[in-house]
Structures are given as structure tokens and as C-alpha cells.
N, C-alpha and C positions, 0 to 999 in steps of 0.2 A: 278553656284549653286543657286537653287531657294531660295528666301527669306521665312523665316518662316511665316506661316499663321498668320494674326493678331488675337489677343485675345481680347475677351470681359472681362470686369471686373464688379463686383458688390460689394455692401456693404450693410449689412443689419443686422437682428437680428434672431437668431435661435428660432423658435417657438417650434419645436418639434424634437426630435431625433427619426426618424422612425426606424432606423437601424444603428448599429455601431459595426463592428467586430474589437476587440481589437488586434487580431493577424495580420491582414493585414491593419488595419486602415480604410478599406472601410467604408463610411457612406453614409446614405441617409438622408437628412435633410429638414425640412420645414422651409422656410426663408421668412421673411417679409422685405421689403425695406421702406415701409411707411404704415401709418394707412389706407390709402385709398386703398391700393391694397390687393388682396387675397394672402396668402402664396403660394409660388411656391417651386418646388423640386430642391435641389442641391445635386449632387452626386460627390464623390471624396474621397481622402484619407486624414485623419487627425488624429493626435496622440490621442487627447482627446476633447471632445466637450459636452456641457451641454446646455439645454434650457435656453434662456435668454442672452446668451453671444453674443457679436458682432462678426460678420464674414466679412472677406474680401477675395474674391476669384477671380482667373483669369481662363479663360477657353473659352467654347463656348456653344451656345444655340443648343440643338438637339431636334428632335422629336422623342420620343421613341414610337414604334408601340403600346405598351400595356398601357403606363402611360402618353403618350402625351408630351407637351413641358417641357423640363428640362434643367438646367444649368449643363453641365458636366465640373467640375473643374479640372484644372491641378495643381492648388496650392490653398490651403485653409489656411487662418490664423485666429485664434480666439483671442479674447480679453475679458476682463471682461466687463459685462454689464454696461452701463452708464445711462440707464433710470430707473426710479422707477419701471416700470412695468417689465423690463428685470431683474432688481436686485431681485425682488420678485419671479419671476419664477426661476431664478438661485438658490436662497437659498432654495426654496421649491422642488427642483428637487430630493432630497433624497441624494444629494452629501455629505452633512455634517451631521454626527451623531448628533441627538438632534433637528434638525431643519426640520419640515415638512411644508406643505402649510400653516397651521394655524400659526405657529411661524414665518414663513417668513413674513406673512402679518402684524403681530404685530411688528416685528423688523423694517420693511420698514416704517410703520406708525409712529413709534417712532423716527427713526433715518434718514429716507429718504436716500439720496445718500451718506451719511457719514458712512453707516452701515459697510462697509468693513473696513474703517479706525478705527472704533470703536472696531471691533473684533481684529484687528491687534495690536492697541496701547493702548486701554482703555477698555479692555474686562470686567473689573468690573462693567462698566456701563450697561451691558447687564442685570444685575439684576434689573434695572429700568423697565424692561418689565414684565408684569403680567405672572406668571407661571414659570419664570426663576429664580431659586435659585442658591446658590453657587455651588452645585454639577452639575447642568445642565450647568451652565456657564462654568464651567472647561471642561466639556465634549465637549462643542461647541468649545471652544478655542483649544483644543487638536485636535480635528477632522479637524478643519480649517487649522492648521499648517500641519497636515498629508496630507491632500488633495493637498495643495500647493507643498509639496515635491513630492508626487507621480505624480502629473502632470508634475513636472520638469523631473522626470525620464522618463515618457511617451514621452515627447517631444524629449528628448535626444535619447532614443531608436528609435523613429520614424525617426529622422534625419539620423540614421545610417542604415536605412532600416529594422529594426527589428519590429516585433509585440510588442504591448504594454500590452498584457494581463497579463503578470507576474511582472508589475511594483510594485504592492502591496507587492508581496513576496520579491522583491529586496529591498524595503523600510524596510520591517520587518528585513531583514538580516543586512542591512548596515546603516539604519537610515539616518540622514541628510547628511552623507558623501558619499551617494550612487554614485552620478556622479563622484566625485573625485576618489573614489576607482575603479570604472570601467574604468576610463580614465588611471589610472596607470597600471591597468592589466585586460584587458577585459576577459582574459581567467579564471579568478576567477569565473566568472558567471557559467561556466560548473561544477566547483568544488562544489560551494556553494548553487546554486539555483536549486530546484527541478523543473524539466521540461525543463531546458535550457541545451541543449547538446553541445558538442565540436563544431559542425558545425555552430550552431548559434553564439556562442562566436567568432569563427574564422571569420565569416562574418563581425561582428562588428569590430574585431582587423583589418582586412584588410582595412575596410573603414576608420580606424583611422591611416592607413599608416604603420602598422607593416609588416615587410618584411617576405616573405615566408620562408626564411632560418634563421630567427631570433631564438635565443636560447630559448627565452620565448615561442615561438610557437612550437618548437620541444618538450620542456619539457611538455608543456601542452598536446600535442598529445600522449606522452608516458603515462602520468598519466591518460589520458582519457582511453586508452586501458586497463590499469590495472584496472581501476573502472569498465569498461564494463565487464571485465573478472570476477570481484567480483559479479556483478550483475547476471552473468550467473552461479555462484556457485564456481568459482575457487579462491583459496587463492593466487595463484601465477601464473606466465606464464614462459615457457621456454624462454630463451633469444632469441633463433632463431625465436620462434613464435612472441614474443613481437616486435621484430625488423621488421619482415615481415608485421605485422598489422600496425605498425606506418608508415612505408614507404607507404603502400597502402593508409592510411588516409591522410598523409600529402603531398604526391607526392614528397618527398625529397629524396636526394641521400642517399644510405646506409651508406656511410662513415660518413655523417653528423649525422644521427640518431644514429649510433654506438658511435660517439664521445661524444654526449650529454648524452647518457645513461651511458657511462663509467664515465663521470663527476658526475652524479646523484648517482651512486652507491659508487663512490669514497668518496663522501662527506656525505654519509649515508642518503641521501634523499630517496634513495631506498636501499634494502638489496638483495645482490646477493649471493647465496650459491648453492651447489650441492644437489639435492634430487633424490635418486635412480640413481646416476651417471649422472643426467641431470642438467646442470647449469640453474637456475630458478632466477626469480627476484620477490620479495615480497614488498608491501608497508610496512613500519615499523609497522603500527598497527596490520596488520594481522600476521606478523612474530611474534610479541610479544605475541599476543593471542594464537597462536599455541603452542609456547614454554611454556607458562604458564599453558595451559590446559594439555599438556602432562606431565609436572613436577608435578602438583598437583595430577593428577590421579595416577600417579606411586607411589607418596609419600603415598597416601591413601592405595593402593594395597600392599605396603610393610609392613603395620602394621596390626595385627589381630584386630578383634573387642574387645572392652573392656566394653561392656554392664554390668550392674549388673548381678550377678550369675543367669544363666538360664540353667536349665535342658532341653536341647533342644527336646528330645523325649517326655518328659512329657508335655512341653509347646505346642507341636504340637498336642498332644491328647487333651489337654485342649481347644485349639482353635477350634478343630474339633467338640467337644461336644457343645461348646458355639455357634458356627455358625450353628449347626444342619446339617453339611455337611460332607459326607465321602470323605476326600481327596484322590486323586489318588497318586500313588507313585511319579510321576513327581512333583506334588504340594508339597508333603512333603519334597522332595529334595530342591526345590526352597526355601521354608520357612526356612529350616535348613541352607542353604548356606547364606541367608540374615542375619541370626543371627550369623554366624561364621565369616563372612568377613567384613571388614570395608567398602568396595565398592563392589557392585555387579550390574551386568546388567541382567534384565529379558526381554526377547523378545519373540515375537510370535504373530500370527494373531488372528482375532477375534474368540471368543469361546473357547479358550484354557485355560481359568481360570486365567488370569492375575489379575483381579480385586479380585477374591477370595483369591488369595495368598497375594496381598498387604494388603487386610483387615485383614487376619489372622496374618501377621507380625505386623501390627499397634496394634492389640488387645493385643498381647503378650507383646510388648514393652510398651504400655501404662499401662499395669498391673504392670510394673516394674518402673513406674513414669519416663520413658524416655521421653524427651521433643521432640515432632514430629512437623516438619514443611513441608507442602505439597505445591508443586508449579507445574505449567504447563506453556507452552509458550504463550498460548492464553487465553482469557477470557472464550470462549465456553469450552475449554478443562478444565480449572480450575473449571467452574461450574459443568461440568460433574463429575469431581473428587470429589467435594464436595458431589454430590448426591449419588455416589456410595460407598463412605467411611464413610459418616456422619460426617466428619471433615472439618473444613474450609481449603480451598485450595485457593491460590493466584496466579496471574500471576507473572512471574519472576520479571517483572518491579516493580509490587506493593510490592512484597516481599522484594526487594532490595531497596525500598523507592526511586524511581526515582524522581528527582527534576529538572524541566526545568532549563537549563543554567548550573546547577551544576553537573548533572549526578547522578549516583547511590549514595545514602548515605551509604548503606551497602557495605563495601568492606574491604580489608585488613587494619587493624588498627582500624576498626569500624565494627566487623563482626556481623553476626546474632547470635542470642542466641537460641541455640538449640542443640540437641544430634543427632537426626536421620532425615535425609533429604530425601524426595522422590520427584523425578522429572519425571513427566509423559510426554508422547508424545515426548520422547527425539529425535526421528527422525527429528523433526521439528527445533531443535535447531542448530543454525549455530555457527561457532567457535568463533565470538565475544561474543555472548550472553553466551555461555558456559563458556568462560573466566570470565565474569562478575559474573556468578553465583558461580563458584568454588572459585573465589577470595573472595567472601563474606562468605564463610563457615569458621567456627571457626577451629582452628587446629586440634581439637580431633573429628571432625565431622564423622559421619557414612553416607554413601550415597548409595541410591538405585536409579538406572536409569532403567526406564521402558519405553518400546517403541516397535514398529513394524519395524524391520530393512528393511523388504522387501517392506515398502512403499516408496514413493518418498523421496529423501533427502530434506533437508531444502531448502527454497527459497534463503536464504543468503549463503555466502561462506562457503564451507567445506562440508564433509560428516562425521560429528562427531560420530554418533552412529555407522555407518558402520566401520569406522577406528578403534574405540575403540574395537569393537568385532573381527575384523580381526587381530588386533595386538597380540592377544593371551596373553597379559600381565595383563588383568583385568579378574576376574571371570565372567563367563556368563552361565546363565541358558536359554536354547532355548526350549520353549514349542511347541509341535507339535500335541498333542492329542486334538481332538475336543470332547467336552463332550456331553452327551446325549441330554440335553436341547438345546444346540447350534445346534446340527445337525437337529433339527426340523426346523431350519430357512434355507430356500433356499438360502437367501442372503449369509449366512455364508459358506454354502457348495459350492456356485458358486464362491465366493472369493478365497477359498482354492483351488479349482480346477484350477482357473486361475493361481494362484501363483505357482502350480505345473506344469504348461505348458499344461493343458488340457482345452478343450472347457467346459464352465459350462453347466451342464445338463439343457436342454431346453424342458420343458414339454408343448407343444402348447395346450394341453387340461387341463392346470392347473386350479384347482377349485378356488373358491373364498377365500380359506384359504391360497393360495400361496403369497408369498411376493417378488418373483423375476419373471420378465417377460422379454421376447425378442420379439420385434415386427419388422417384416421384412419390411423395406422400402428402396427401392434402389435409388430414386431420391431425391435430397436435398429438393425440394419444397414439397414433400410428408412428408419427415421427419418433416419439420417445421410445416405443418398443423397438423400433429399428436401430435407434442409436445404441440401446443397451446390448441388443443382439450383435451389432457389429463390434462394439468395444470389447464385450466380454468373451465373445465366441469366434465370429467370423475372421476378423482381422488377425487376432493371434494365431489362428489355425492356419490361415492362407499365407500370411507374411512372417510368421515367426516372431512377432513383436510382443512384448510385455504389455498387457492391457492397462496397467497403471502408469508405468514409467514412460512408455512409447506412444501411447495414444492420447491425444488431447482433443477434447470437445471444446469448440469456440462458439460462443453465442454473441449476437450483437448487444445483448442488454442482460441486466441482472433480474428484472422483473419479468412476469408472464409465465405462463406453463412451460415455455421453451427457454426461459431465462436461466441464468447460471444458478440461482438459488435452488429452484426446483430440481433442475437437472442433477446438481450435486447431491441433493438428498437421495434421489433415485439411483444414482451411480454408486454412491457410497454403500447403499443397501445391496447392490448387485455385486460390487467388486470387493468390499471389505465389510461383510456383514458382522454383527456383534456376535461374540461368543464368551464363554466363561473364561477363556484364556486371554482375552484382550481387555485391558483396562480402558475405561471410557470417561471422559470428561465433558460435562455440559455447561457451556457458558455463552452468554450473549446470543441465545436462540440457535446455537449450533452444537452438535455432539461431534467430539473428536476422539478417534480411536487409534491405537498403535497401527502403524502402516499407512494411515491416511495420507493422501497427497494434498498439500496445502500450499497457499500462496501468500506472501507478504503484502500488505495493503498500504503501507506507508513506510517512508524512510525512518529507520530506527538506528541512529548513529552510535548509540551506546552498544547495540548488539552487532553493529556492523552488517545489517541486513537492510535491503532497500526494496522500494516499491517494485512489485512484480517478480521478485525472487521466488523460485519455486522449490519446494523440498518435500520430505516425507517425515512424518512422526516417528522418530526412532525409539522413543522411551517416554513413558508416563510414570513419573515418580509418585508415590502415594503419601509419603511422610517427610515433608509436607507435599502437597500436590504441586507438581511442576511438569511441564511438557517440554520435551527436548526434540527439536527439529533438526534434521541434517539436510542441508540444502545441497543443490546439485553440484556445486563446486567443492563439496566436502566440509564447508563451514557448518559449525553446530551451534545453535543458540538455544538458551533456556528461557522459558516463559512461565511466569506465575499465572494463576487463573485470571486475575484481573488484567492481564495484558493480552488475553486471547482475542480481544475485540480487534486487534490489528492483524489477525490471521483468518484466512477463509479457506473452506475446502476448495480443491483445485482440479477435481475431475473435469469440471467444466469452468472455464474463465471467459472474460470478455475478450473480444478481439483487441480492444484498446490495451488490456493488460498483456496481450501476447506479443506487443511490439518488441523488436530486438531479439526475439527467440525464435527458434526453429525446432520442429518436432518431427519425429519419423513419419507420424500419421496424424492427420488432422480431419475432424469431422465438423461440419458447420451446418446447423439447421438453418433453413432459408424459409421463412414463414410470414404470412400477412400479419401475424401477431406483432412482428417487429417493424411494423409499417413506418414509425417515426424514425427508425434507425437504418432503413434500407437505402444505402448510399454506395455509390461506386467505389469511392476510396476505402470504405469499410470492408466491402467484400474483396477488393483487390488486396488489401492488407491481410485478410484472413487466408486467401488463397496462397500468398507468398510465404506463409509460415510452414507449409508442409514440405518435407524433404523427399519422402519416398511415396507418399499417398495422401490424396485429398479426396474427401467424400462430401458432396452436397447433399442434404436431404430435405425435401420439402416441396413447395409448390412452384412451378415453373413460372407462374404469373408473378410471384414475389420475387424470383430471380430476375425476370425482365424489368420489374420495377426498380430494383437495385442498380442494374446495369445502366439504365436510362436516367437515373437520378444523379446528376453531377453537380447539384447545388451544394456549394461549400459553405459551411457555417462561418459567418464573419467572426474574426476574433479581434477584438479591440485592442490595438497596440500602436505604439508610435515608432516601432523599430524601423519599418520601412521608410518612413518619412525622414528619420534621422540618417538612415544610410544614404539617402538622396540629396540631403541637405549638406551645406558647407560644414566641415568638421568643427566640433566645438573648440573654442579658444579659452 
């Protein structure tokens, strides 16, 4: 057996971090070994590294054809800097909040090599430095402690072969106990930390010696499959499906998986019951949410309205005269039903008069001093509701007074104060959020649910609006008549045509007053060029719209040449190219620049931003690095680099993510590349997002396929059965 090749070694100081990928650990460093030598390049993997740190590496010298002589390291170890110059560079690198190059120079001048010990053990002395008061001193101390703990996590993750990019998020979740908690149960990472999946946690667990058939591993795999199912819209999974998926994930014997699952359902870690004759498994939280939603809705439906005395016919006539609108018969019926029933659903597509009906109902009830509270699931939907009703509308989270760490303040025992509650865009509301909303209503509440059941169901688990309507246990008014003014919009007529299974009317000679266009482009490259030209040049010039703020590209999916990921990179380059005047941050495979349009990808209750919120990057701070995003409703949120995995560029977003929003102009690529996603309700939802202009670009065969495909993906849920069954006792 040949002996291993001898390795060279070096010891020096990191002058500059040219590149460092936190996921893989790969780094390109400029290192000096003495004052008399020019810095040279060292490449290799390291958990964390900052300018000024000491470095010891073993490896070999190589000649890179492009970059010349480099040291290719097999092992890299870093240490705190021990020279005054290194310490100053380290402190001024932006690593510690409150210390930039200027304060680093002052600190080192005052305390010399003792500065680290001063921060650790005598931080009050920092106030001896000009410009550092009590507040800044405390900030520096807290940031110093945090960076030490985060670095410890990064080294720990790196030692087990994992990327370190989510170390900050782990520290935010577990604090100083992070390493201990991960060592006790590495699978908790997949449950608790956004962006870490089961396979990553499993890799760590195996490196720590956890056996493939360990009960903790099987449990984690089963929980992962249920969580993945919830992310895909399911509230539960059939036992047979869950077992099959767990076997495929874990590569474990069926008997072992079934035994662990039986133990989990036996001790109520999971809940097993029959839905429509099929044995299924729920997480306790989703099972509880379903049962409570069904019970509360059935309770409301069992009791008539008890508003102050209202002569319904006279009230409808009064509202008609007040609004100067002649109501259609269907609208009068809807208004009357809302006044007679304690709970009612109003559903229908665009242009059928839902807003007119809601406004009439609110006018009548307000005249009787009924206390009214309006809500919608997203900020954009709430803002639109405020504009159309002239009354304040809040997001569900704001209405229920969500508090980080504590959850919703408004709930059973501390309900909302009101009489009549309106929830708009109900198709977007998943079963968990619906449970929280219903739980916060007072016992004598009246409820109006408004939404378009033909749109895509909620991103979260369940098909709440669809199941409520299908149950037949809640009064429903379904509006179908398109009113004259709405018929003048080609967008609305196209949307209704698609919803009825017909190709939208395409007038290729449409005049300048048209608001709906189809552009035939068969090749993806041609589609992309057309999209860029429309967004950047033609639509702004013709319609006076801002290309970033007002024009939204909607794609059926993230992947593929015409998916959001590729389109965002192309549109960013076209609409917000790099320049020396724009700061840029690169994290998690994305580049973020000042002015970029971005979308929040998950609920972040601490920042009070939610899945689907859209905003612009208003500021990129450099000492330390932070990204400030201003969202469309004026809120500002600050992100550390390690938190940017929950933000994506939003020049192009998926149609799913666009739910509850309206945009002045919408562009939708329709291509055979999106074959698996070409469905009628997807296209219909996309069309109804545009207010002034909708442009479809692509292949008419793909458009025909989408219109004809009315196959609805089954969502496993027990809500429909619970709504139809006798109420729980």
C-alpha cells in the first residue's frame, strides 16, 4: 500500500476573505505569513473565518492555470488574532454589531491586545473609549457573546459535514444550549429550523453514531413525512401511504416502521382515525384545528341571526338608493341571506358583485349600530378590502393581536369585541388559521365568509372554503352573473371562460383599449426575451406603469427555464443591474441588491411579516451586514445575512404565492415546460390577479391543456366529514 503523499503546512494571518460559502464551507483566503511577503491565496473548507484571524493549514502548493500559485488546504484551523493589526482588522470586519473600522481602531489604541479580555470580563471599561456610551457598550457585549456562540455552532456543524449557513437561525431558536440540544436529538433540527430538512438532520445523526433502525430516527422520519404532507396541503395521510413514504425515506423494514407508528398513535403523539372509511394519521395540532373549526361553524349555523330588528326588504331598498345601484335579484337574495343567517358564505368569481353585496350589508348593519370587524389573510387583501368598503380591515394576525412567543392574544376566554365579522379571501385561509380566527370570535358573533372557491386552495393544509361549501351544512350564496361594467373587461370575461372550461377569447387585432392579450411564443428562449421586453420597455411605455412596482410576472412553478428562479435572475439583471453605487449581498444562492423586489417565503411572527408579503430592499447596511426591506403596506423589517433564506426575489413569483394579491399588470408564461402544473384553477387564479392588464405568453396548445385539465389534486382532510357528521359532544 503506497504511503500518503507528504503534506506542506503553513501558519499566517487572514488578510482578506475573498469568498466563503457558508453551506459548503469552501473559502478563498488571502493570507500573509510575514510582513515582508505579499499575501498569497489559500483555498479549502473552514466553518467560519474572519479577516485578522490566525490560520494554520496543511495541504499542498498547486499552480492554478487562471490564478497562479495557491495553497490548496486539506485542513484549516483558525484562531483569534494575537497581533494588534490582526485584532483591529478582526474587530473592524463587521463581525460584531456596534464596531466598525473606526471603533475598532479606537478600541485597539485604548486597550491593545487586552481588548478581547476587556469585552469578556470588564465590558464596562468600553465606555472609556470616545463615542461608546452605556447603550452601545451593552450592544457590543451582547453581539460579542452572540458571535462566539454562533461560531461554536458553525464549527460543530462543520465537524459533522454540514453547511454552516443556518447557524444564526439555530442560535435564535436554541440560544446558548444549541450544541447540547442538537447532540441530544439532532432530528429536532428538521422540526424546528426553517431550511433544514430531514436528510440534513439525518446526515448529522449518522455522523454522531445514531443507528439506522433507532426508534428516534424512525419517529423523526414519520414526523417528517406528515410535515411534508402538511406543506403540500394535507391535514393527514392514509396509514398505508404514510408507511410507504416512511419506508422509502428511511430504507427501513416495514415491520419496524409500523411498530414505531403504532407506538406513536398509542401514546397520542399522533392521532389515528377513519375518514371516509380510510384509516388516516393526523398530527394532534391539525386534528384539533379540524374538529374545532367544524364544531364552531356548526354551532353558528344552528342559531338564527339576532341583529336589531331589521325589515329586510325595506333595508335592501334603502341600501340600493343609498349606493345609487340597482341590485340584481341574486344580489338582493345574498344581502337578505346575510341578514337572516348567523353564518353565510358568499362565493363567486370576478365581476359578479361580491363587493357591492358586502358594502350593502355593512351599510345596513352600521345603520343599526352593529359593531363590524373586517379581516383578510394577507396585507394586500386587507388593504384592498379597506379601499373597497371604506372601513378599516386588518390581517387576521393583526386582528387577533399576534404576539411573538405568546401567539394570538385574542382567543377563547379573551375574544374579539364585535357583532358582525367579515372574512375576505377565505379560499386562502388554511385550517390552522381558520381555527385561530373562529376561536377568537365571541359566542354571539355573526360571520360572513367571502371568497372565490374556484381559485387555488390555501398554501397551508386543508381546503377549508371548499369543504365548508361542499358539506351542505352552512348557507351558501353562489354568484354567477357577470354585471355589465365587468363584462367590459376582457380580463374578467377571459377568467370566466377559463373557469367554465373554454379557451379565453383571443382577439389578435385587439385595440389599445384591450386589457387582455395572448402572445404566441413556442420556444422558451423567445418567451423569456418577450417577457423582458414587455416588463422593461413596452408596458411601462404604453400604460405608464412602473416596471418593478406595477408589473408582476407569475409562473406556475419555481423550476424550469420559465420558472421563477431563472426568470428572477434574468429580470433582476434587466431591471436592477449591478453598479458601483449599489451594495450587494449574496446568500443562499441569491444576490440581493438595493431596490430589488422581494417576497417573504414564510411567516415570521417576530418581524410581523408573513408568507407572500412583497416589498423592496430599501437599505443594505455594511457594518454589520443587514438588509432592510420595506413592505408594500409600509412596514420595515431588518434581516441578518443568515435570515435571508426566507426571502426570495419577486420579479417573478408563483401563482400560488400571488393569492390574495392584485397587480396593475400581470404576465403569465404558459408553456409545455409546466406540463405537470397546467391546471384550470391555476390559470384562473393567475388571470384574476391582474387589475388593468393581463398578458399570456407561450404555446396555445399548453393554454388548451391548462383549460381542459380540471383534475383537482386531492387533499387529505377530515373537515368535510366532520362538517357533515353530528357535532362533537
